[in-house]
C-alpha positions as CSV (number, residue, x, y, z in Angstrom):
1,X,101.4,102.3,78.2
2,X,101.5,101.6,81.8
3,X,103.7,102.2,84.6
4,X,105.9,99.1,85.3
5,X,108.7,97.7,86.3
6,X,110.0,94.2,85.5
7,X,111.0,92.6,88.9
8,X,112.1,88.5,89.3
9,X,109.3,87.2,91.6
10,X,107.6,84.2,92.4
11,X,104.9,85.9,94.2
12,X,101.5,84.2,93.4
13,X,98.9,85.6,91.1
14,X,95.5,86.8,92.5
15,X,93.9,84.3,94.9
16,X,96.3,81.7,94.1
17,X,97.6,79.3,96.4
18,X,94.6,80.0,98.8
19,X,91.9,77.6,99.2
20,X,88.9,78.1,96.7
21,X,85.8,78.7,98.1
22,X,83.7,75.7,96.9
23,X,80.3,77.4,94.2
24,X,77.8,75.8,93.1
25,X,76.3,77.4,89.5
26,X,72.6,75.7,89.1
27,X,70.0,76.4,86.3
28,X,66.7,74.9,86.7
29,X,64.4,74.7,83.4
30,X,66.3,78.0,81.6
31,X,64.3,78.6,78.6
32,X,64.8,82.0,76.3
33,X,62.0,83.4,73.7
34,X,62.0,86.6,72.2
35,X,58.9,87.9,70.2
36,X,57.7,84.4,69.9
37,X,61.1,82.8,68.7
38,X,62.5,79.9,70.9
39,X,66.1,80.7,71.3
40,X,66.7,77.8,73.9
41,X,64.2,74.9,75.0
42,X,64.1,74.4,78.7
43,X,66.8,72.7,80.1
44,X,68.9,72.1,83.6
45,X,72.5,72.3,84.2
46,X,73.9,72.1,87.6
47,X,78.0,72.2,88.3
48,X,80.5,72.6,91.5
49,X,84.0,73.4,92.1
50,X,85.9,71.2,90.6
51,X,83.9,69.8,87.7
52,X,83.3,70.6,84.2
53,X,80.1,70.4,82.7
54,X,79.7,70.1,78.6
55,X,77.2,71.9,76.3
56,X,77.1,69.4,73.4
57,X,74.2,69.9,71.0
58,X,73.6,71.5,67.1
59,X,74.8,75.0,65.9
60,X,71.8,77.3,66.5
61,X,70.3,74.6,69.3
62,X,70.8,77.6,72.2
63,X,74.2,76.8,73.4
64,X,75.4,80.3,73.9
65,X,72.4,81.6,75.1
66,X,72.3,79.2,77.6
67,X,75.7,80.7,78.4
68,X,74.9,84.0,78.8
69,X,72.5,83.1,81.0
70,X,74.4,81.1,83.6
71,X,76.9,84.5,82.9
72,X,74.0,86.6,84.3
73,X,74.3,88.9,81.0
74,X,70.7,87.5,79.7
75,X,67.3,86.9,81.6
76,X,65.8,83.5,81.2
77,X,62.3,83.6,79.8
78,X,61.6,80.7,82.3
79,X,63.6,78.8,84.9
80,X,66.1,80.5,87.2
81,X,69.7,80.7,87.0
82,X,71.9,81.1,90.3
83,X,75.3,81.0,91.8
84,X,75.2,80.0,95.1
85,X,71.3,80.8,95.6
86,X,72.0,83.8,94.2
87,X,70.6,85.0,90.9
88,X,72.8,85.7,88.4
89,X,73.4,89.3,87.2
90,X,76.3,90.6,85.8
91,X,75.7,94.2,86.9
92,X,76.3,92.5,90.3
93,X,80.1,92.8,92.2
94,X,79.2,89.3,92.9
95,X,78.8,87.8,89.9
96,X,81.5,89.4,88.1
97,X,84.2,88.4,90.4
98,X,83.2,85.1,90.5
99,X,82.4,84.6,87.0
100,X,84.6,85.0,83.8
101,X,83.4,84.2,80.5
102,X,84.5,83.8,76.7
103,X,81.3,84.3,74.8
104,X,81.8,86.2,71.5
105,X,85.1,88.3,71.2
106,X,86.1,90.2,74.7
107,X,86.6,93.9,74.5
108,X,90.4,94.6,73.0
109,X,91.8,98.2,72.5
110,X,93.6,99.1,69.6
111,X,96.5,101.4,71.6
112,X,97.3,98.3,73.9
113,X,99.6,95.8,73.5
114,X,98.7,92.0,74.8
115,X,100.5,92.8,77.7
116,X,99.4,95.5,78.3
117,X,95.9,94.2,78.3
118,X,96.6,91.4,80.8
119,X,98.6,94.0,83.2
120,X,95.2,96.1,83.0
121,X,93.0,93.2,84.0
122,X,95.7,92.2,86.8
123,X,95.4,95.7,88.2
124,X,91.2,95.6,88.1
125,X,91.2,92.4,90.2
126,X,94.4,93.8,92.4
127,X,97.2,92.5,91.5
128,X,100.6,94.0,92.5
129,X,101.4,96.6,89.7
130,X,105.0,95.7,90.1
131,X,105.0,91.8,89.4
132,X,102.0,91.9,86.8
133,X,104.2,91.7,84.1
134,X,105.8,88.5,85.3
135,X,102.6,87.3,85.8
136,X,101.3,88.0,82.4
137,X,104.0,86.4,80.7
138,X,103.0,83.2,82.4
139,X,99.9,83.4,81.3
140,X,100.8,84.3,77.7
141,X,103.5,81.6,77.8
142,X,100.7,78.7,79.1
143,X,99.0,79.2,75.6
144,X,102.2,79.6,73.4
145,X,101.9,83.4,72.5
146,X,104.5,85.0,74.7
147,X,106.6,86.1,71.7
148,X,103.4,88.1,70.6
149,X,103.7,89.9,73.9
150,X,104.3,93.6,72.1
151,X,101.8,93.0,69.4
152,X,98.8,94.7,69.6
153,X,95.6,93.0,69.0
154,X,94.9,93.9,65.5
155,X,97.9,92.5,64.1
156,X,97.4,89.0,65.4
157,X,96.3,86.1,63.1
158,X,92.6,85.0,63.4
159,X,93.9,81.7,65.6
160,X,96.8,84.1,67.5
161,X,93.5,86.5,68.5
162,X,91.6,83.7,69.7
163,X,94.4,82.4,71.8
164,X,94.7,86.2,72.9
165,X,90.8,86.2,73.9
166,X,91.4,82.9,75.6
167,X,94.2,84.4,77.9
168,X,92.5,87.5,78.6
169,X,89.7,85.5,80.3
170,X,91.6,82.8,81.9
171,X,94.2,85.4,83.5
172,X,91.7,86.8,86.0
173,X,90.7,85.1,89.2
174,X,87.0,83.6,88.9
175,X,85.7,80.5,90.6
176,X,83.7,79.8,87.4
177,X,84.6,79.9,84.0
178,X,82.4,79.8,81.0
179,X,83.8,79.2,77.3
180,X,81.9,79.3,74.0
181,X,83.7,76.6,72.0
182,X,87.0,77.3,73.1
183,X,88.5,74.7,70.6
184,X,87.5,77.0,67.3
185,X,90.3,78.0,65.4
186,X,93.0,75.9,67.3
187,X,94.9,73.2,65.6
188,X,95.6,69.8,67.5
189,X,98.5,70.8,69.5
190,X,97.0,73.9,70.5
191,X,93.3,71.9,71.9
192,X,95.9,70.1,73.9
193,X,97.6,72.8,75.6
194,X,93.8,74.4,76.0
195,X,92.7,71.2,77.3
196,X,95.6,70.7,79.9
197,X,95.1,74.7,81.1
198,X,91.5,73.5,81.7
199,X,92.3,70.3,83.6
200,X,94.3,72.3,85.5
201,X,91.8,74.6,86.5
202,X,89.1,72.1,87.5
203,X,91.9,70.7,89.5
204,X,92.5,74.2,91.5
205,X,88.6,73.9,92.1
206,X,87.2,76.2,89.4
207,X,83.5,75.6,87.9
208,X,83.6,75.0,84.1
209,X,80.8,75.0,81.3
210,X,81.8,74.5,78.4
211,X,80.4,74.3,74.9
212,X,82.2,72.3,73.0
213,X,82.4,70.3,69.3
214,X,85.4,68.8,69.6
215,X,84.8,64.9,70.9
216,X,88.5,64.5,72.2
217,X,88.2,67.4,74.5
218,X,85.1,66.6,75.6
219,X,86.1,63.3,76.8
220,X,89.1,64.8,78.6
221,X,87.6,67.9,80.6
222,X,83.9,67.0,80.7
223,X,82.5,65.1,84.0
224,X,79.1,65.5,82.8
225,X,77.4,66.3,79.2
226,X,74.4,67.7,78.4
227,X,72.5,67.7,75.0
228,X,70.9,71.1,74.6
229,X,67.7,70.5,72.2
230,X,67.5,71.7,68.8
231,X,64.6,75.0,68.5
């Protein structure tokens, strides 16, 4: 699908091997109402590089709404959210270049294989096309789905699709990761793999905000737990 060539390489991916600038993501008193219906009660969240905040709460409490506000895809009705003091807005290049989010299912194309998708993401963010396959294979291998690299998204099982969606988000360079229940549809082994990946991202300097129902994963990755009040 893309003009690619395979080439053995140890070249790092975009931004790899470089000091990650510190970032601070802050939400102060953010809440959301639509037509009088409360979607999220006011809540405070703050996370900086190398930290993970876990959002905990009942289904329907507004965790996804809060993540959308932090991603800059939804404007709060009250309070404010910012990244390094700048308002979050997905239409802004700064927000898009620093924040990667898995909230729902990302756009996938029926005519592109899994590795095609990752190569497209890699090239979008400045990767070398000559070595893109190696980086894409490595990302899929981290999640143990590299054997599916030439499959199309519609050929995957529900669990495989979720791992592919995680790969799409984790593959792109970002200083902030926002994940909405990333443990869903994963067995114990795959949850362990994902936990290790998220711990590695923290160690590399990423700031994480994760909505999670798994107490084991929460204990492993969370530096702070924010309880989102039921609406």
